[in-house]
Each structure stands twice: as C-alpha cells, then as structure tokens.
C-alpha positions as CSV (number, residue, x, y, z in Angstrom):
1,M,44.6,-124.3,21.9
2,L,42.2,-126.8,20.2
3,E,41.6,-130.4,21.3
4,Q,42.4,-131.8,17.9
5,E,45.7,-129.9,17.8
6,L,46.7,-131.5,21.1
7,K,45.8,-134.9,19.9
8,D,47.8,-134.5,16.7
9,I,50.8,-133.3,18.6
10,W,50.5,-136.2,20.9
11,K,50.2,-138.7,18.1
12,N,53.0,-137.3,15.9
13,S,55.6,-136.7,18.7
14,S,58.5,-139.0,19.3
15,Q,58.3,-141.2,22.4
16,E,60.6,-138.9,24.4
17,E,58.5,-135.8,23.5
18,K,55.1,-137.3,24.0
19,I,52.7,-135.6,26.5
20,S,50.5,-138.2,28.1
21,F,47.0,-138.3,26.7
22,D,45.5,-137.8,30.2
23,L,47.6,-134.7,30.5
24,S,46.5,-133.3,27.1
25,Q,42.9,-134.0,28.0
26,L,43.4,-132.1,31.3
27,M,44.9,-129.2,29.4
28,V,42.0,-129.1,27.0
29,E,39.4,-129.2,29.9
30,L,41.3,-126.5,31.8
31,N,41.4,-124.2,28.8
32,R,37.7,-124.7,28.3
33,K,36.9,-123.8,31.9
34,I,39.2,-120.8,31.7
35,D,37.5,-119.6,28.5
36,R,34.1,-119.9,30.3
37,L,35.5,-117.9,33.2
38,K,36.8,-115.2,30.9
39,K,33.4,-114.8,29.5
40,I,31.9,-114.5,32.9
41,I,34.5,-111.9,33.9
42,H,33.9,-110.0,30.7
43,R,30.2,-109.8,31.4
44,R,30.8,-108.8,35.0
45,D,33.2,-106.0,33.9
46,L,30.6,-104.7,31.4
47,R,27.9,-104.8,34.0
48,E,29.9,-103.1,36.7
49,I,31.2,-100.4,34.4
50,G,27.8,-99.8,33.0
51,A,26.3,-99.5,36.5
52,S,29.2,-97.2,37.5
53,I,28.5,-94.9,34.5
54,F,24.8,-94.8,35.4
55,G,25.7,-94.2,39.1
56,I,28.0,-91.3,38.1
57,I,25.1,-89.7,36.2
58,G,22.6,-90.3,39.0
59,F,24.7,-89.2,41.9
60,S,25.9,-86.1,39.9
61,Y,22.3,-85.0,39.7
62,L,21.6,-85.9,43.4
63,G,24.7,-84.0,44.4
64,Y,23.5,-81.0,42.5
65,E,19.9,-81.2,43.6
66,I,20.0,-82.2,47.3
67,P,20.7,-79.3,49.6
68,F,22.0,-81.2,52.6
69,P,25.8,-80.7,53.0
70,I,26.7,-84.1,54.3
71,T,24.6,-85.8,51.7
72,K,26.3,-83.7,49.0
73,I,29.7,-84.8,50.3
74,A,28.5,-88.4,50.2
75,C,27.4,-88.0,46.6
76,V,30.8,-86.6,45.6
77,L,32.6,-89.4,47.3
78,T,30.3,-92.0,45.7
79,I,31.0,-90.5,42.3
80,G,34.7,-90.8,43.0
81,W,34.3,-94.4,44.0
82,F,32.4,-95.2,40.7
83,F,35.3,-93.8,38.7
84,Y,37.7,-95.9,40.8
85,V,35.7,-99.1,40.1
86,I,35.9,-98.4,36.4
87,Y,39.7,-97.8,36.7
88,K,40.2,-100.9,38.9
89,L,38.4,-103.2,36.5
90,R,40.1,-101.8,33.3
91,K,43.5,-101.9,35.0
92,N,42.9,-105.5,36.0
93,K,42.0,-106.4,32.4
94,K,45.0,-104.6,30.9
95,Q,47.5,-106.3,33.3
96,K,46.5,-109.8,32.3
97,I,48.8,-111.6,30.0
98,T,47.7,-112.5,26.5
99,V,48.2,-116.2,26.1
100,D,50.1,-117.0,22.9
101,I,49.3,-120.5,21.7
102,S,52.5,-120.5,19.8
103,L,54.5,-120.7,23.0
104,P,55.5,-124.0,24.6
105,F,52.6,-125.5,26.7
106,V,54.4,-124.9,30.0
107,E,54.6,-121.2,29.2
108,Q,51.0,-121.1,28.2
109,M,50.0,-122.7,31.4
110,T,52.2,-120.4,33.4
111,N,50.6,-117.3,31.8
112,Q,47.1,-118.8,32.4
113,K,48.0,-119.3,36.1
114,A,49.3,-115.7,36.4
115,N,46.0,-114.4,35.0
116,L,44.0,-116.6,37.5
117,L,46.1,-115.4,40.4
118,R,45.5,-111.8,39.3
119,E,41.8,-112.4,39.3
120,L,42.1,-114.2,42.7
121,Q,43.8,-111.1,44.1
122,L,41.0,-108.9,42.8
123,L,38.3,-111.0,44.3
124,K,40.0,-111.5,47.7
125,S,40.4,-107.7,48.1
126,V,36.8,-106.7,47.3
127,L,36.1,-105.9,50.9
128,Y,38.6,-103.0,50.8
129,W,37.8,-101.5,47.4
130,Y,34.3,-102.6,46.5
131,V,32.4,-103.0,49.8
132,I,33.7,-100.8,52.6
133,P,33.8,-97.4,50.6
134,P,30.2,-97.5,49.4
135,V,28.9,-98.7,52.8
136,I,30.5,-95.6,54.4
137,F,29.2,-93.3,51.7
138,N,25.7,-94.8,52.0
139,I,25.7,-94.2,55.7
140,L,26.8,-90.6,55.1
141,F,24.2,-90.2,52.4
142,I,21.2,-91.4,54.4
143,F,22.3,-89.7,57.7
144,G,22.8,-86.4,55.9
145,F,19.2,-86.1,55.0
146,G,17.5,-83.3,57.0
147,N,14.4,-81.2,56.8
148,P,13.8,-79.9,53.3
149,A,11.7,-77.0,54.7
150,E,14.8,-75.6,56.3
151,Y,16.4,-75.2,52.9
152,E,13.2,-74.3,51.0
153,W,13.9,-77.3,48.8
154,N,11.6,-77.8,45.9
155,P,13.1,-80.5,43.6
156,W,11.1,-80.3,40.4
157,L,12.5,-83.4,38.7
158,I,12.3,-85.5,41.8
159,K,8.7,-84.6,42.2
160,K,8.0,-85.4,38.6
161,L,9.7,-88.8,38.8
162,T,8.0,-89.7,42.2
163,L,4.8,-89.0,44.0
164,E,4.0,-85.3,44.2
165,N,4.0,-85.4,48.0
166,S,7.0,-87.8,48.4
167,L,9.0,-85.1,50.3
168,Y,6.7,-85.6,53.2
169,L,8.9,-88.6,54.1
170,L,11.6,-86.1,55.0
171,P,13.2,-85.7,57.5
172,I,13.9,-89.4,57.8
173,A,13.3,-90.9,61.2
174,L,16.3,-92.3,63.0
175,N,14.8,-95.8,63.1
176,V,14.2,-95.7,59.3
177,K,17.8,-94.7,58.8
178,L,19.1,-97.5,60.9
179,L,16.8,-100.0,59.1
180,Y,18.2,-98.8,55.7
181,I,21.8,-99.1,56.9
182,S,21.1,-102.6,58.3
183,G,19.8,-103.6,54.9
184,T,22.8,-102.1,53.2
185,L,25.2,-104.0,55.5
186,L,23.3,-107.3,54.9
187,F,23.5,-106.8,51.1
188,N,27.2,-106.2,51.3
189,V,27.7,-109.3,53.4
190,F,26.0,-111.2,50.6
191,I,28.4,-109.6,48.1
192,I,31.4,-110.8,50.2
193,W,29.9,-114.3,50.4
194,I,29.4,-114.4,46.6
195,N,33.0,-113.5,46.0
196,K,34.4,-115.9,48.5
197,R,32.2,-118.6,47.0
198,A,33.5,-117.8,43.5
199,V,37.1,-118.0,44.8
200,R,36.5,-121.4,46.5
201,I,34.4,-123.0,43.7
202,S,35.8,-121.5,40.5
203,L,39.3,-120.0,40.9
204,L,41.1,-122.2,43.4
205,P,40.4,-125.4,41.5
206,L,41.6,-123.9,38.3
207,I,44.8,-122.7,39.9
208,E,45.4,-126.2,41.4
209,N,44.8,-127.8,38.0
210,A,47.2,-125.3,36.3
211,D,49.8,-126.2,39.0
212,T,49.4,-129.9,38.3
213,I,49.8,-129.4,34.5
214,I,52.8,-127.1,34.9
215,S,54.4,-129.6,37.2
216,E,53.8,-132.6,34.9
217,L,55.0,-130.6,31.8
218,E,58.2,-129.7,33.6
219,D,58.7,-133.3,34.5
220,E,58.3,-134.3,30.9
221,N,61.0,-131.8,30.0
C-alpha cells in the first residue's frame, strides 16, 4: 500500500466514500512500521535457524564424542530442541496471512492485525518453548560431566581445538557447575526481558493502532 495511492484514492473518492486524510496517514505510518517489523522478524528467524543448524552439528559431535551418559542424553535432547526451534519459526511464518493490497482496506488491516497477534502469541510463549527446555538441558549437560580418566577419554579433536591439557579441568567442581548454571539462568532472564520489552514497545502499540484503524474504517462503511 503506497502513500501516493492512498492520497489519490482520498482525493478521487466521493464525499460519502472518503477516508479522512488523518486516517490514511495513520494507515501509511502503520504499514511502514509493520514492514520494518517484518524485516526484523525475518532477520531474527534467519539468525535463530542458522544458530540452530550450527547447534545441531556441534551437539551431534559432542554427543558422539563425550562419554558421560547424562551429558550424552542432554546433547540428544538439545539437538531435538534445535529442530523444534526451526520447526516453530517456520510454522509461525507459514501461518501468517499474505496481505493482499487489492482487498478493501478494512480486510487488509484485519489481516495485518491477525499477523501481529500471531507474533504476539509467539513472543509471549518464549518461556515455555525457547527458555525452559535449553535451561534444563544445559543443567543436565554440565552436571553430567564426570572424570574422563574413568572412561579413558582421549578426544583428539577437542584437544586440537583447545589447549592440549584442557582436560585437566575435568571433573568440574560443584561450585563451578553452580556458577555456570547461575550464568545460564541470568542470561535466560535477560532473554525473557528482551521479549517482554519487544511486546510492550513494538507489538502492542501496532495492534492498538490496527484496532483504531479497523474501527474507523468500519464506521466509515
């Protein structure tokens, strides 16, 4: 929907069919903001899917290489979670409605609002599908580390990619494990805060604007 098109429609319509200029401007501005949001969401999806693919590869190797049973289980669960993240984001994208600019304005706004509400639902549920599962799997992963000497573990690739004597850090002391878990929890609290902020600052105002436009368009009709 282009600004000039809205102006032309407004200028050429009969008095009974006219959309107020303020309303048309509000529609233009809302569509601009939604377009910016779509770009942000697209970049987010690419980033998360790319990170998930990288995570699948990395944890597949760790699950194969690390001998500790609990840590192996955590790797398998984490890989499954990465696949779920990819599925969740792709499903969210596919379920959004394609906004057809040939439709009446009220239908366009209704579809835009439906897409915003879907994104709102995704962000409000991140605690359950994006935060809690990896926190649990990270706890299992770190607590599963034992003494490599008991398994005669000699990871060639890990030694090549790190310091030759890095395995001396194992087994990990309990206080170090607790410190790692505390850091993980704080990081995920930050993720929750970011998503709540995005909902409050970005999504809710757009949904309110869409409601206003839909209400005024319906009154015009």
